[in-house]
N, C-alpha and C positions, 0 to 999 in steps of 0.2 A: 500655469501647470497644475494639474490635480495634486492634491495632498497625497503623499505616498507613505506617511507614517503608519506603521502597523501596531503602534503602542496600544490602541484601543482594543485590538483583538486579543493580545496577550492578557490584558486586564480582564477582559470578559472570560477568557478561558480559565484564568486563575479563580475567578468568582464561581464559575461552573464546577471546577474541581472541588472547591470548598462545599458547595451545595450538594454534591454527589458523594462526598466522602462519608463513610459510615463509621459508627462507633465500633470499637473492637480492634483486631490486628491491623497493622499497617498494610496498605495496598487493597483495602476493601472498599469497593465503589459500586454504585448503581449507575445506570446509563444516564438518567436525568433526575432532577429533583421530583419529578412527577411519578417516578416508579416507586414500588414498594421498597422499604428499607432492608433490602436483602442483596447480598453480594452477587454480582452477575459476572460470569467468566469474561465475556467480551468487554464489559465495562472496566473490569480490573486490568485486562490487557491494554485497553486503550489508554487508561489513566497512566499506566506504566510508560507507554510510548510517549505520551504528552510530557510527563516528567522528564523523560530522557531528552527529548528535543529541547526542553527549556533548561536543561542542565541542573535539574532539581532532584534526581534520584539519590537516595541515601547511599553513600559510598562505603560505609562500614557500620559496625555496631548492631545493636539489637533491632533497630528499625529496618535495616537492610535484611537481616535474617528473617524477620517477621514477614516482610513484603514477599520474599521468595517463597516462604512457606505458604502464604495466602494463595499464590498462584499454583503451587504444587498441590494444594489441598483439594483441588477440583479433579485431580487425576484418579481414574479407576485403575487399581493395580493389575487387575486381570486383563483389561484390554489395552491399557496404556493410553487411553483417550480421556479427554477432559469433559466429555459430554456423551450421552448415549442416544441422542435424538437424531433427526434427519440432517442436522448441520454439524454433526460430531467432528468431521474431518476439519472443517474450517475453524471451529471453536478450539479444537486441540492445537491447530497450527498457531492461532492467535496467542494462546497461552505459552506455547513453546517459544514463539518469537519474542514475547515479552520477557521471558526468563533470560533470553540471550542478551538483553540489554544489561543484565547483571553479570554476564559471563557464566550463567548457570544453565543447567539442563533439568528436564523432568526426572523424577526418581526412578521411573520404570521405562522399559522399552515400549514402543508403540506396537504391541503384539498384533493388534487388529489389522494393521496394514503392512506388517513385516514381509508378507509374501511379495510385495511389490519391490523389494530390494533386488529381486531377480530381474535382470535386464529385459527378458522376454515378457514377464508379468508387468513390468513397468510400462513397456510399450503398449501392451494391451489396455492398461488403465488409461493411458493418454489418448489412445484411439477411441475409447468409449465415451470420452467427455463430449458434451454438447456444443462443439465449436461452431456449428452452423446456426443453431437457433438460440443458444445462450452463451455467447462467446466470453462474456465477463465472468460468468459462473465457472465455465470450463477452465479459464485461466487461473482463477482463484483456487480451484480444486487442485490444479497442477502445482501451483505454488505451495499449497498446503502439504501435498505429498513430499515435495522437496524439503520443506521446513522440518517435517517429522523424521525424515530418513537421512538427511544430508551428512550429519556428523557421526553416525553410528559406525563403530568398528566393524560390525557385521555386514555393513552395506558395501564397503570397499571404497578405495580412494577414487575410483573412476566413475562411480555411480552418477554423481552430479554432472560430470562431463557427458556421460551417455544420455542423460535426460536432455541436456542442452543440444546435443547432436540431433535428437529426435525433433526438437523444435526447429532447428536449422533446416532439416529436411522437409518441413511442412510450411515453409515460408512462401507466400504468394509473391512471385517475382515482379509483379506490376506495382504492388503497394508496400511490400515489406512486412505485411501483416500475417498473422497465423489464424486459421489454418487454410492452406491452399485447397481450392475446391469449395470453400465456404464463403469466400470474400465477395460480397455483393452488397450494394446499397439496400438498406432496410428503411421502412417508413417509421419516422420518429417525429412526433408532434407536427405532422404535416409536411415533413421534409424527407426526401430520400437521401440517406447519408451513410457513410462508413463509420460514423462516430462510435457506435457500440464496439466495432472491431478494433478501432483505435484505442478505446478505453481498455480493452482486454490485453493490449500489448504491454501494458505496464508490468505485469508479472513476468512474462517471458523475458523482457529486457532486464529486469531486476535479477532474475535467476542467472542469466548469462553473466552479468556483471559480478554477482556474488561467487559464481563458480569459476571465475576468471577465464571465461570463454569469450570468443569474438562475438560482437554484435552482428545480427543478420541484417544486411542491406541497409545501413544507416542512411545512405543518400535517398533511397526510396521512402524510408519512413519520414524523413524531413519533408519530402514532396507531399506525402499524404497528410501529415499534420498541418502543414501550411495551407493545403487545399481545403481541409475540413474547416479550419478557422475562417478562411476567406469566404467560403460559400455557405457555411452553416453557423455563423457567429451567433445567430439568434438562439441556438441551442445551449449556449454557455451563459454564465452569470445568472443562474437560477438554481434553486435547490432541487435538482432532479438527478439523484444518484451522485456519483463521484466522477465528474467529467474534467475537472480542471487539472488535477495532479497528473493523470496520464498524458494529457497534451503537453504540459510543461516538462515533465520528466522525459518524454520521448525526444523533444527538441533539445533539451539540455544535455542529455547523455549522448545523443547521436552527433551533436556538434563537436564532441570531443574526438570523434573517430573519422570525420570527413570534413573537407573544406567546402563541400557542395552546398551552395546557397547559404553560406555561413552568415554573411551580413544580413541577408533577409531574415534568417531565423533569429538572429540577435535582435533585430529591430522589432520583429513580431513579439518576442518576449518582453522587450522594453515597453511596447505599447500595451501589452497585456497587464502590466503591473498596476497602473492607476485604475483601469477598469475593474480589475479584481479587487483592489482595495475598496473601491466604491461599492462593489457588490457585497463585500464583507460588512461594510458599514450598514448597508441596508438590512443585512441579516441580523445584526446585533442591535439595531436602533430601537426595536420595539420590545426588547427584553426577552425575546423568544429563543435566543441562542443558548440552549441548555443541555446539549447532548455531547458528551465527551467523545463518543465514537466519531461524530462529525468533526469535532475539534482536531483530532489527530490528523485527519485528511487535510484540513486547512493549514495547520502548522507545517506539515510535510511539504505542501505546495509552496509556502513561503520559504522554507529552508532550501528548496530546490531553486527558487528564483534568486535567493541570495547568492547562490553559487553561479548561476547561469548569467545573471546580469548584475554583478556586484555594484553596490552603491545606489541602486534604484529604490530600495526599501529602507526607510529610516525609522528611528524611534524604538528599535528593539535590538537586543544583542544577537550575535550570530547564533542561529539555531542548528542543532545537530540533526543530520538527516538519518532518521531511524531506518530507512530502507537500505542504508549501507551496512547496517548490522544484520538485518534479516529482510529478504525480499518479500515482505508480507505486511499488509495492514488489514 
């Protein structure tokens, strides 16, 4: 039986955190040791998530206050966003989600996107995302809006449910994926596959779970996830985006809502564990594993596997699943 201890990955991640940590206030990080010694918003958010999953966030005192202030310092008071570039929505959501691990919020309202707190404006925003040609980006932008507006008093208690209802209305009945009319195989590394659409379902699923709304068509999603792994396994176990967590998360969470092919799904996840551990060993073997943004995805995948197929991963403590705090990475 393949070795399934993940101790080596946690050790590597801890080393990476040390190398990326900057002098100055707590919570200041760069993305990798190869970057300039300047705090980066996404890196600081990712480092926060990694510390949360490892149970290492400061719980009180000056370090905790400094860490929160580091994240808040990126915010522009006028716009309420944490970056003014083309990725401002996603970067703002990352920092806001990281603050949530402390039970904290940004200092200012997200004025630049507040118009989308109106249900009609929100639907327009969702419809304008590139669900057909860039499904993962569309899903991430949707989750970004949810993160920024979900807890605001001005938004209303039903706003999150209304966003989830829009997603429900856009589910493809054959695959369980979002968005209907867009779901078709795309060419990826020589294969025609639904994998990009499956990867994009991570955020809609996480939003529904966080908003305490029903999952859409969990039986169909299990079928789709099992089929993608069966016919397109060659697309996994390589550093090509973030393909592992969405597949694991889809099966893990949908198994809780349906008995459909339950044993097949459990066995598929069980078989996935040693292959994934071997893949991570390959990633860390040459000393090139140095990006804390990637580390948060790998730890979140391990955290989900610990829940879905308990006892199959050894050598590490139970990891906290950061997606249960905020549906965003």
